[in-house]
C-alpha positions in Angstrom: 152.7 175.9 237.9 152.8 178.8 240.4 150.2 181.4 240.8 152.0 184.1 238.7 152.4 181.8 235.7 148.8 180.6 236.0 147.6 184.2 236.1 149.6 185.0 233.0 148.3 182.0 231.1 144.7 182.8 232.1 145.2 186.4 231.0 146.5 185.4 227.6 143.6 183.0 227.2 141.1 185.6 228.2 142.6 188.1 225.9 142.5 185.6 223.0 138.9 184.7 223.7 138.0 188.4 223.9 139.8 189.2 220.6 138.1 186.2 218.9 134.7 187.3 220.2 135.3 190.9 219.0 136.4 189.7 215.6 133.3 187.4 215.2 131.0 190.3 216.3 132.6 192.7 213.8 132.4 190.1 211.1 128.7 189.4 211.8 127.8 193.1 211.8 129.8 193.7 208.6 128.0 190.7 206.9 124.6 192.0 208.1 125.3 195.5 206.7 126.5 193.9 203.4 123.4 191.8 203.1 121.2 194.8 203.7 123.1 196.8 201.1 122.9 193.9 198.6 119.2 193.6 199.2 118.6 197.4 198.7 120.6 197.5 195.5 119.3 194.1 194.3 122.9 192.9 193.9 123.7 189.5 195.5 127.2 188.1 195.2 128.4 187.6 191.6 125.3 189.1 190.1 125.3 191.4 187.0 123.7 194.8 186.6 123.4 197.4 183.8 124.8 200.9 183.8 122.8 202.7 181.1 124.4 206.0 180.0 123.6 208.7 177.4 125.9 210.1 174.8 127.6 213.5 175.1 126.2 216.0 172.6 129.7 217.0 171.4 131.2 213.6 170.4 129.6 210.5 169.0 129.9 207.6 171.3 131.4 209.6 174.2 130.1 210.2 177.7 130.0 213.5 179.5 132.8 213.8 182.1 130.3 214.3 184.9 128.5 211.2 183.9 131.8 209.4 184.0 132.3 210.6 187.5 128.8 209.3 188.3 129.7 205.9 186.8 132.7 205.8 189.1 130.5 206.4 192.1 128.1 203.6 191.1 131.0 201.2 190.2 132.3 201.5 193.8 128.8 200.6 195.2 128.5 197.7 192.9 132.0 196.4 193.7 131.2 196.6 197.4 128.2 194.4 196.9 130.4 191.8 195.1 128.6 192.3 191.8 129.6 193.1 188.3 128.5 195.9 186.0 128.0 196.1 182.2 128.0 199.6 180.7 125.7 200.1 177.8 124.6 203.2 175.9 121.0 204.2 176.0 120.1 203.5 172.3 121.6 200.0 172.5 119.8 198.9 175.7 116.8 197.3 173.9 115.7 195.0 176.6 113.2 194.8 179.4 113.8 195.6 183.1 113.4 193.7 186.3 115.6 190.7 185.6 118.8 192.6 186.6 119.4 195.7 188.6 119.7 198.8 186.4 121.2 202.2 187.0 120.1 204.7 184.3 121.7 208.1 184.0 120.7 211.2 182.1 117.7 213.2 181.2 115.1 212.1 178.6 116.5 214.6 176.2 119.7 212.6 175.7 118.7 209.2 177.1 115.9 207.3 175.2 115.7 204.6 177.9 115.3 207.3 180.6 112.4 208.7 178.6 110.8 205.3 178.4 111.3 204.7 182.1 109.6 208.0 183.0 106.6 207.1 180.9 106.4 203.5 182.2 107.5 203.8 185.8 107.1 207.5 186.8 104.2 208.8 184.7 103.7 211.8 187.1 107.2 213.2 186.2 107.6 215.2 183.0 110.5 217.1 181.7 110.5 219.9 179.2 112.9 218.8 176.4 112.1 221.5 173.9 115.1 222.5 171.8 114.0 226.2 171.6 115.2 228.4 174.5 112.5 229.3 177.0 112.1 229.8 180.8 110.7 226.3 181.0 113.3 224.5 179.0 114.6 221.6 181.1 112.0 222.2 183.8 110.5 219.3 185.7 106.7 219.0 186.0 105.8 216.8 188.9 102.1 216.7 189.4 101.0 220.3 189.3 104.4 221.7 190.5 107.0 223.0 188.1 110.7 223.2 189.0 112.8 225.3 186.6 116.5 225.2 185.9 118.9 228.0 186.7 122.2 226.8 185.2 125.0 226.7 187.8 122.7 228.2 190.5 119.7 225.9 191.2 119.5 222.6 189.4 117.2 219.7 190.1 117.5 215.9 189.8 115.3 213.0 190.3 116.7 210.1 192.3 114.4 207.1 192.1 114.4 203.4 193.1 111.6 201.6 191.3 110.7 197.9 191.6 108.4 196.9 188.7 107.1 193.8 190.5 107.4 191.8 193.8 110.2 189.6 192.5 111.9 192.2 190.3 115.3 193.7 190.6 115.2 197.5 191.1 115.7 200.2 188.5 117.6 203.2 189.8 117.0 206.5 187.9 119.3 209.5 188.0 117.5 212.1 185.9 118.9 215.5 186.1 118.6 218.9 184.5 122.3 218.9 183.9 125.1 216.3 183.8 126.6 217.5 187.1 123.3 216.8 188.8 123.5 213.2 187.8 126.8 212.9 189.6 125.3 214.7 192.6 122.4 212.2 192.7 124.8 209.2 192.6 126.9 210.7 195.4 123.8 211.4 197.5 122.8 207.7 197.0 126.2 206.5 198.0 126.2 208.7 201.2 122.7 207.9 202.2 122.2 204.3 201.1 121.8 202.9 204.6 119.4 205.6 205.6 117.3 205.1 202.5 117.3 201.3 203.0 116.1 201.7 206.5 113.3 204.1 205.5 112.1 202.4 202.3 113.3 198.8 202.6 112.8 197.0 199.3 110.1 199.4 198.1 110.1 202.1 195.5 110.8 205.8 196.2 111.2 209.0 194.1 113.1 211.9 195.6 113.5 215.4 194.1 116.9 216.8 195.0 118.3 220.3 194.5 121.9 221.0 193.6 122.9 224.4 194.9 125.4 226.6 193.2 127.2 223.9 191.3 129.4 226.5 189.6 131.1 227.1 192.9 130.5 223.8 194.9 130.3 221.2 192.1 128.1 218.2 193.0 128.6 218.4 196.8 125.8 220.7 198.0 122.6 218.8 197.6 119.3 219.3 199.4 116.2 217.1 199.5 113.3 219.2 198.1 110.6 216.6 198.5 109.7 212.9 198.5 107.5 212.8 195.4 106.9 209.0 195.3 103.2 209.1 195.4 102.6 211.8 192.8 105.4 210.5 190.6 103.7 207.1 190.2 100.3 208.6 189.3 99.5 210.0 185.8 100.2 213.7 185.7 97.0 215.9 186.0 96.4 219.0 183.9 98.8 221.8 184.7 97.1 224.7 186.5 100.0 226.5 188.1 103.6 227.3 187.2 106.3 228.5 189.5 110.0 228.1 190.3 110.7 226.1 193.4 112.9 227.9 195.9 113.4 225.2 198.6 
């Protein structure tokens, strides 16, 4: 074998080793990201989770179209984790929590299970569900702060991950002042899952998000108002002040 042939062979072998090493490295990094994602969502391979939805006010048994879009966002996350989802309507989900990961969508006015979760898991978060029109209708009360609804202009949504116990699967809550805010919260979670996992690990968090000018921008313009985890997990104090949050 002359020098030229030997150099060609060595080059091919080196290229092959380099390609194999690169592939192994990418595979290792991909698997590590996947494991972190599965741990954050509580969705190991082939596990099952619950998607709990409310009913649209206009048709019995139907789901609001923005909540359907939110379900699609969540379904993609669940599929990426190699898990399976079961969709169930809120008044049929008569079971406990913690055994399986749960994603619960909708405000307490249309989702009984969300109402129960707020009382049990986030007692510091209240929502005005009065049927009579008033400036505070649909407003969030978080501790002593009140966040009012301006339809299509400024709308708020709670995005929470709650772990009821040390060995429990998480419950994700998307509790918005309108259906489009539920979709905005699921999209925010999908876009920021890695950042949230790094910040909170396997712990609980409760974020208040603001959806800006949804009548023009839909669910895409979302701002973080505050991390309200601590106050949301404490019983609400007596209300002393009332104001509309502006940012």
